[in-house]
C-alpha positions as a LaTeX table, in Angstrom:
\begin{tabular}{lrrr}
\hline
Residue & $x$ (\AA) & $y$ (\AA) & $z$ (\AA) \\
\hline
Met1 & 0.00 & 0.00 & 0.00 \\
Ser2 & 1.24 & 3.47 & $-0.87$ \\
Pro3 & 2.47 & 5.60 & 2.08 \\
Leu4 & 0.10 & 8.23 & 0.71 \\
Ala5 & $-3.01$ & 6.05 & 0.78 \\
Asn6 & $-5.87$ & 7.89 & 2.49 \\
Arg7 & $-3.64$ & 10.95 & 2.97 \\
Thr8 & $-4.60$ & 14.46 & 1.97 \\
Ile9 & $-2.01$ & 16.56 & 0.17 \\
Ala10 & $-2.02$ & 20.33 & $-0.10$ \\
Thr11 & 0.12 & 22.42 & $-2.40$ \\
Val12 & 0.78 & 25.95 & $-1.16$ \\
Gly13 & 2.12 & 27.95 & $-4.07$ \\
Ser14 & 0.78 & 25.87 & $-6.94$ \\
Gly15 & 3.18 & 26.81 & $-9.70$ \\
Val16 & 5.08 & 24.69 & $-12.21$ \\
Met17 & 6.95 & 22.48 & $-9.72$ \\
Ala18 & 3.89 & 21.83 & $-7.59$ \\
Glu19 & 1.91 & 20.93 & $-10.70$ \\
Ala20 & 4.69 & 18.56 & $-11.77$ \\
Met21 & 4.29 & 16.76 & $-8.45$ \\
Ile22 & 0.52 & 16.63 & $-8.90$ \\
Val23 & 0.94 & 15.17 & $-12.39$ \\
Gly24 & 3.43 & 12.57 & $-11.14$ \\
Leu25 & 1.30 & 11.54 & $-8.18$ \\
Leu26 & $-1.77$ & 11.06 & $-10.34$ \\
Ala27 & 0.10 & 9.33 & $-13.18$ \\
Asp28 & 1.64 & 6.83 & $-10.74$ \\
His29 & $-1.74$ & 6.31 & $-9.07$ \\
Leu30 & $-0.25$ & 7.17 & $-5.70$ \\
Val31 & $-3.28$ & 9.30 & $-4.86$ \\
Asp32 & $-6.68$ & 10.14 & $-6.28$ \\
Pro33 & $-7.58$ & 13.69 & $-7.38$ \\
Ala34 & $-9.93$ & 13.95 & $-4.38$ \\
Gln35 & $-6.92$ & 13.70 & $-2.05$ \\
Ile36 & $-5.27$ & 16.86 & $-3.42$ \\
Val37 & $-6.07$ & 20.48 & $-2.73$ \\
Ala38 & $-4.11$ & 23.35 & $-4.29$ \\
Ser39 & $-4.07$ & 26.99 & $-3.27$ \\
His40 & $-3.33$ & 29.86 & $-5.61$ \\
Pro41 & $-4.28$ & 33.57 & $-5.52$ \\
Arg42 & $-5.29$ & 33.80 & $-9.20$ \\
Val43 & $-8.69$ & 32.42 & $-10.12$ \\
Glu44 & $-7.63$ & 31.53 & $-13.68$ \\
Arg45 & $-4.79$ & 29.39 & $-12.34$ \\
Arg46 & $-7.11$ & 27.65 & $-9.89$ \\
Asp47 & $-9.60$ & 26.97 & $-12.66$ \\
Ala48 & $-6.89$ & 25.55 & $-14.92$ \\
Leu49 & $-5.60$ & 23.19 & $-12.22$ \\
Ala50 & $-9.09$ & 22.00 & $-11.35$ \\
Arg51 & $-10.08$ & 21.52 & $-14.98$ \\
Thr52 & $-6.86$ & 19.73 & $-16.00$ \\
His53 & $-6.36$ & 17.46 & $-12.99$ \\
Gly54 & $-9.76$ & 17.20 & $-11.33$ \\
Ile55 & $-8.39$ & 18.38 & $-7.98$ \\
Arg56 & $-9.91$ & 20.82 & $-5.51$ \\
Thr57 & $-8.52$ & 24.35 & $-5.58$ \\
Val58 & $-8.86$ & 27.21 & $-3.10$ \\
Ala59 & $-7.73$ & 30.81 & $-2.86$ \\
Ser60 & $-6.66$ & 30.55 & 0.78 \\
Asn61 & $-3.34$ & 29.01 & 1.83 \\
Ile62 & $-4.79$ & 28.48 & 5.29 \\
Glu63 & $-7.75$ & 26.56 & 3.92 \\
Ala64 & $-5.46$ & 24.33 & 1.88 \\
Ala65 & $-3.02$ & 23.60 & 4.72 \\
Thr66 & $-5.50$ & 23.12 & 7.54 \\
Gly67 & $-5.98$ & 19.43 & 8.18 \\
Ala68 & $-3.77$ & 18.25 & 5.29 \\
Asp69 & $-1.45$ & 15.36 & 6.08 \\
Val70 & 1.29 & 16.70 & 3.79 \\
Ile71 & 1.77 & 20.33 & 2.77 \\
Ile72 & 3.99 & 20.89 & $-0.26$ \\
Leu73 & 5.51 & 24.34 & 0.16 \\
Ala74 & 6.29 & 25.71 & $-3.30$ \\
Val75 & 6.15 & 29.49 & $-2.94$ \\
Lys76 & 8.95 & 31.84 & $-3.93$ \\
Pro77 & 11.71 & 31.86 & $-1.26$ \\
Gln78 & 11.18 & 35.56 & $-0.56$ \\
Met79 & 7.56 & 34.75 & 0.34 \\
Leu80 & 8.53 & 32.24 & 3.03 \\
Ala81 & 8.23 & 34.62 & 5.98 \\
Lys82 & 4.80 & 35.88 & 4.90 \\
Val83 & 3.40 & 32.44 & 4.12 \\
Gly84 & 4.93 & 31.02 & 7.30 \\
Arg85 & 3.16 & 33.61 & 9.43 \\
Glu86 & $-0.03$ & 32.81 & 7.56 \\
Ile87 & $-0.18$ & 29.02 & 7.77 \\
Gly88 & 2.14 & 28.31 & 10.71 \\
Pro89 & $-0.47$ & 28.82 & 13.46 \\
His90 & $-2.74$ & 26.31 & 11.72 \\
Leu91 & $-0.19$ & 23.49 & 11.58 \\
Gly92 & $-0.30$ & 20.70 & 14.14 \\
Ala93 & 1.46 & 17.55 & 15.22 \\
Gly94 & 1.51 & 14.87 & 12.53 \\
Gln95 & 1.47 & 17.25 & 9.56 \\
Leu96 & 4.48 & 17.12 & 7.27 \\
Val97 & 5.70 & 20.21 & 5.42 \\
Leu98 & 7.76 & 19.38 & 2.35 \\
Ser99 & 9.63 & 22.35 & 0.93 \\
Val100 & 10.82 & 22.52 & $-2.66$ \\
Leu101 & 12.22 & 26.03 & $-2.16$ \\
Ala102 & 15.78 & 26.74 & $-3.26$ \\
Gly103 & 17.79 & 28.30 & $-0.44$ \\
Pro104 & 15.83 & 28.08 & 2.84 \\
Thr105 & 17.45 & 25.72 & 5.32 \\
Ser106 & 15.47 & 23.47 & 7.63 \\
Ala107 & 16.23 & 25.94 & 10.45 \\
Ala108 & 14.74 & 28.78 & 8.38 \\
Leu109 & 11.69 & 26.65 & 7.54 \\
Val110 & 11.13 & 25.64 & 11.16 \\
Ser111 & 11.50 & 29.26 & 12.26 \\
Ala112 & 9.14 & 30.61 & 9.62 \\
Leu113 & 6.48 & 27.96 & 10.23 \\
Gly114 & 6.87 & 27.39 & 13.97 \\
His115 & 6.63 & 23.71 & 13.07 \\
Asp116 & 9.42 & 21.15 & 13.16 \\
Gln117 & 8.19 & 18.20 & 11.08 \\
Val118 & 9.80 & 19.47 & 7.90 \\
Val119 & 11.55 & 18.08 & 4.81 \\
Arg120 & 13.89 & 20.29 & 2.80 \\
Ser121 & 14.27 & 19.11 & $-0.79$ \\
Met122 & 16.12 & 20.29 & $-3.88$ \\
Pro123 & 14.57 & 19.09 & $-7.14$ \\
Asn124 & 15.81 & 20.25 & $-10.54$ \\
Thr125 & 14.19 & 21.39 & $-13.76$ \\
Pro126 & 13.81 & 17.93 & $-15.43$ \\
Ala127 & 11.47 & 17.09 & $-12.54$ \\
Arg128 & 8.84 & 18.89 & $-14.58$ \\
Ile129 & 8.74 & 15.90 & $-16.94$ \\
Gly130 & 9.26 & 13.25 & $-14.27$ \\
Ala131 & 12.99 & 12.93 & $-15.02$ \\
Gly132 & 14.37 & 14.96 & $-12.16$ \\
Met133 & 16.96 & 14.34 & $-9.47$ \\
Thr134 & 15.90 & 15.41 & $-5.97$ \\
Val135 & 18.07 & 15.38 & $-2.85$ \\
Trp136 & 16.24 & 15.79 & 0.45 \\
Tyr137 & 16.74 & 16.03 & 4.19 \\
Ala138 & 14.19 & 15.36 & 6.94 \\
Thr139 & 14.40 & 17.03 & 10.34 \\
Pro140 & 14.84 & 14.72 & 13.36 \\
Ser141 & 11.23 & 15.38 & 14.41 \\
Thr142 & 9.82 & 13.69 & 11.31 \\
Thr143 & 8.52 & 10.16 & 11.76 \\
Pro144 & 9.41 & 7.11 & 9.64 \\
Asp145 & 5.93 & 7.27 & 8.11 \\
Gln146 & 6.44 & 10.92 & 7.17 \\
Arg147 & 9.80 & 10.16 & 5.56 \\
Ala148 & 8.12 & 7.38 & 3.57 \\
Gln149 & 5.50 & 9.89 & 2.45 \\
Ala150 & 8.22 & 12.35 & 1.39 \\
Lys151 & 10.02 & 9.61 & $-0.54$ \\
Ala152 & 6.84 & 8.68 & $-2.40$ \\
Leu153 & 6.03 & 12.30 & $-3.22$ \\
Leu154 & 9.51 & 13.09 & $-4.51$ \\
Ser155 & 9.65 & 9.84 & $-6.51$ \\
Ala156 & 6.84 & 11.31 & $-8.58$ \\
Leu157 & 9.41 & 13.81 & $-9.89$ \\
Gly158 & 11.99 & 11.20 & $-10.90$ \\
Ala159 & 14.97 & 9.91 & $-8.91$ \\
Glu160 & 15.31 & 10.91 & $-5.25$ \\
Leu161 & 17.99 & 10.58 & $-2.58$ \\
Glu162 & 17.59 & 11.12 & 1.16 \\
Val163 & 20.69 & 12.43 & 2.96 \\
Glu164 & 21.46 & 12.46 & 6.67 \\
Asp165 & 23.55 & 15.64 & 6.58 \\
Glu166 & 21.66 & 18.74 & 5.47 \\
Lys167 & 24.76 & 20.37 & 3.99 \\
Trp168 & 24.52 & 17.78 & 1.21 \\
Val169 & 21.30 & 19.45 & 0.08 \\
Ala170 & 23.19 & 22.71 & $-0.37$ \\
Met171 & 25.93 & 20.83 & $-2.19$ \\
Ala172 & 23.36 & 19.12 & $-4.41$ \\
Thr173 & 21.89 & 22.53 & $-5.23$ \\
Ala174 & 25.22 & 23.40 & $-6.84$ \\
Val175 & 25.51 & 20.08 & $-8.71$ \\
Ser176 & 22.13 & 18.56 & $-9.63$ \\
Gly177 & 19.96 & 21.59 & $-8.84$ \\
Thr178 & 21.98 & 24.00 & $-10.96$ \\
Gly179 & 23.34 & 21.23 & $-13.18$ \\
Pro180 & 20.75 & 21.60 & $-15.95$ \\
Ala181 & 21.97 & 25.18 & $-16.47$ \\
Tyr182 & 25.48 & 23.89 & $-17.14$ \\
Val183 & 24.15 & 21.27 & $-19.56$ \\
Phe184 & 21.94 & 23.78 & $-21.38$ \\
Leu185 & 24.87 & 26.15 & $-21.77$ \\
Val186 & 27.04 & 23.38 & $-23.25$ \\
Met187 & 24.11 & 22.39 & $-25.45$ \\
Glu188 & 23.72 & 25.96 & $-26.67$ \\
Ala189 & 27.46 & 26.29 & $-27.38$ \\
Leu190 & 27.57 & 23.04 & $-29.36$ \\
Ile191 & 24.53 & 24.04 & $-31.41$ \\
Asp192 & 26.09 & 27.42 & $-32.21$ \\
Ala193 & 29.35 & 25.71 & $-33.17$ \\
Ala194 & 27.47 & 23.36 & $-35.50$ \\
Val195 & 25.71 & 26.34 & $-37.10$ \\
His196 & 29.10 & 28.02 & $-37.51$ \\
Leu197 & 30.28 & 24.90 & $-39.36$ \\
Gly198 & 27.37 & 25.33 & $-41.78$ \\
Phe199 & 24.47 & 23.25 & $-40.48$ \\
Pro200 & 20.97 & 24.76 & $-40.52$ \\
Arg201 & 20.02 & 25.55 & $-36.91$ \\
His202 & 17.22 & 22.98 & $-36.70$ \\
Ile203 & 19.58 & 20.22 & $-37.83$ \\
Ala204 & 22.29 & 21.41 & $-35.45$ \\
His205 & 19.75 & 21.35 & $-32.62$ \\
Asp206 & 18.71 & 17.75 & $-33.34$ \\
Leu207 & 22.31 & 16.56 & $-33.70$ \\
Val208 & 23.30 & 17.98 & $-30.33$ \\
Ile209 & 20.16 & 16.97 & $-28.41$ \\
Glu210 & 20.27 & 13.38 & $-29.60$ \\
Thr211 & 24.02 & 13.13 & $-28.99$ \\
Leu212 & 23.71 & 14.39 & $-25.41$ \\
Glu213 & 20.73 & 12.18 & $-24.65$ \\
Gly214 & 22.32 & 9.10 & $-26.17$ \\
Ser215 & 25.62 & 9.70 & $-24.37$ \\
Thr216 & 23.85 & 10.08 & $-21.03$ \\
Arg217 & 21.83 & 6.90 & $-21.52$ \\
Phe218 & 24.96 & 4.99 & $-22.57$ \\
Ala219 & 26.87 & 6.23 & $-19.50$ \\
Lys220 & 24.00 & 5.25 & $-17.20$ \\
Gln221 & 23.56 & 1.77 & $-18.67$ \\
Ser222 & 27.26 & 0.96 & $-18.91$ \\
Gly223 & 28.08 & 2.02 & $-15.37$ \\
Asp224 & 31.65 & 2.79 & $-16.50$ \\
His225 & 33.61 & 5.79 & $-15.31$ \\
Pro226 & 33.26 & 8.72 & $-17.75$ \\
Ala227 & 37.01 & 8.61 & $-18.37$ \\
Val228 & 36.69 & 5.04 & $-19.64$ \\
Leu229 & 33.85 & 6.03 & $-21.95$ \\
Arg230 & 35.79 & 9.05 & $-23.23$ \\
Asn231 & 38.81 & 6.89 & $-23.98$ \\
Met232 & 36.57 & 4.59 & $-26.04$ \\
Val233 & 35.99 & 7.40 & $-28.55$ \\
Thr234 & 39.43 & 9.05 & $-28.35$ \\
Ser235 & 41.77 & 7.51 & $-30.86$ \\
Pro236 & 45.43 & 8.57 & $-30.86$ \\
Gly237 & 45.87 & 11.51 & $-33.19$ \\
Gly238 & 42.17 & 11.48 & $-34.03$ \\
Thr239 & 39.45 & 14.10 & $-34.11$ \\
Ser240 & 38.32 & 13.54 & $-30.51$ \\
Ala241 & 41.91 & 13.85 & $-29.27$ \\
Ala242 & 42.31 & 17.15 & $-31.10$ \\
Ala243 & 39.01 & 18.47 & $-29.69$ \\
Ile244 & 39.77 & 17.41 & $-26.12$ \\
His245 & 43.21 & 19.04 & $-26.31$ \\
Glu246 & 41.48 & 22.35 & $-27.05$ \\
Leu247 & 38.99 & 21.86 & $-24.21$ \\
Glu248 & 41.75 & 21.07 & $-21.73$ \\
Ser249 & 43.76 & 24.05 & $-22.94$ \\
Gly250 & 40.72 & 26.19 & $-22.22$ \\
Arg251 & 40.58 & 24.90 & $-18.61$ \\
Leu252 & 37.17 & 23.32 & $-19.08$ \\
Arg253 & 37.44 & 21.14 & $-15.97$ \\
Thr254 & 38.63 & 24.03 & $-13.81$ \\
Val255 & 35.93 & 26.38 & $-15.05$ \\
Leu256 & 33.21 & 23.80 & $-14.35$ \\
Ser257 & 34.60 & 23.18 & $-10.88$ \\
Glu258 & 34.71 & 26.90 & $-10.17$ \\
Ala259 & 31.12 & 27.24 & $-11.38$ \\
Val260 & 29.93 & 24.52 & $-9.00$ \\
Trp261 & 31.76 & 26.14 & $-6.08$ \\
Ala262 & 30.26 & 29.53 & $-6.97$ \\
Ala263 & 26.77 & 28.02 & $-6.97$ \\
Phe264 & 27.45 & 26.31 & $-3.62$ \\
Arg265 & 28.71 & 29.52 & $-2.01$ \\
Arg266 & 25.66 & 31.41 & $-3.24$ \\
Thr267 & 23.34 & 28.68 & $-1.93$ \\
Val268 & 24.89 & 28.88 & 1.54 \\
Glu269 & 24.79 & 32.67 & 1.42 \\
Leu270 & 21.08 & 32.72 & 0.56 \\
Gly271 & 20.33 & 30.23 & 3.31 \\
Asp272 & 22.26 & 32.27 & 5.87 \\
Gln273 & 20.44 & 35.43 & 4.82 \\
Leu274 & 17.04 & 33.80 & 5.26 \\
Glu275 & 18.01 & 32.36 & 8.64 \\
Ala276 & 19.17 & 35.79 & 9.79 \\
Gln277 & 15.96 & 37.44 & 8.58 \\
Leu278 & 13.79 & 34.88 & 10.33 \\
Gly279 & 15.85 & 34.62 & 13.48 \\
Ala280 & 16.22 & 30.94 & 12.79 \\
Asn281 & 19.56 & 30.58 & 14.54 \\
Gly282 & 17.89 & 30.97 & 17.89 \\
Ala283 & 14.58 & 29.38 & 17.03 \\
Ala284 & 13.49 & 26.08 & 18.44 \\
Gly285 & 10.17 & 25.81 & 16.62 \\
Lys286 & 7.38 & 24.04 & 18.44 \\
Pro287 & 8.93 & 20.79 & 19.70 \\
Gly288 & 6.70 & 17.83 & 19.17 \\
Asn289 & 4.45 & 19.81 & 16.83 \\
\hline
\end{tabular}
């Protein structure tokens, strides 16, 4: 039986990521539409969600969160304090808050909500099509059942990985969370290079997309180290060897590493700023609630 059987799920901030979770949950038959309620301030968005997915929609965040077993928090990070003040007083023991916000730490979430049964997760953009990678951390106050619920919810977005040390979520933000941006930039550069060679842009696009997708699938299925796979296509004095020499001369590895570290530092910085704003460093939440 699904950990979400007979559970009610509320989405507070029902944007693209929340809708992706709704789609995944319904497609995997983890819940029925009647188990989901979504809040959103715009009536046209509420109508679209209700019409498309058959779920209940409301204008009030409080109405959505009150009594729900799991609350998916998917507002903009800068709205955390406001939404926390709004729904926090209506949260009680046994309710799980699952955040998909980039930046806020569990301490910031607990402080904003006054509620300590919280999961902090970091999904990425491919989660919108059920092909994401999500790393998540559950506070010590969460129960085994709640962690099973979080796992089931996040599985609806693709692959998921629970970590015991929250700093790994910040690290994952810089790798898998921001990772699609690195891939899209490389994709864009390769397409432009192919156009420069003389390909029409639509052909260049297809060549690059299919090459990247095929290479990723091959790497996943083979299980070999990327260096082994690269050596398979790098003949001495060949075209790949010439290309890789140029990439190494341009410090590709170093630049990528520096990019990941920059993203990590910014993630930590944003988290610290939110904690300071919310007074999270000295907050204890509502123990047992």
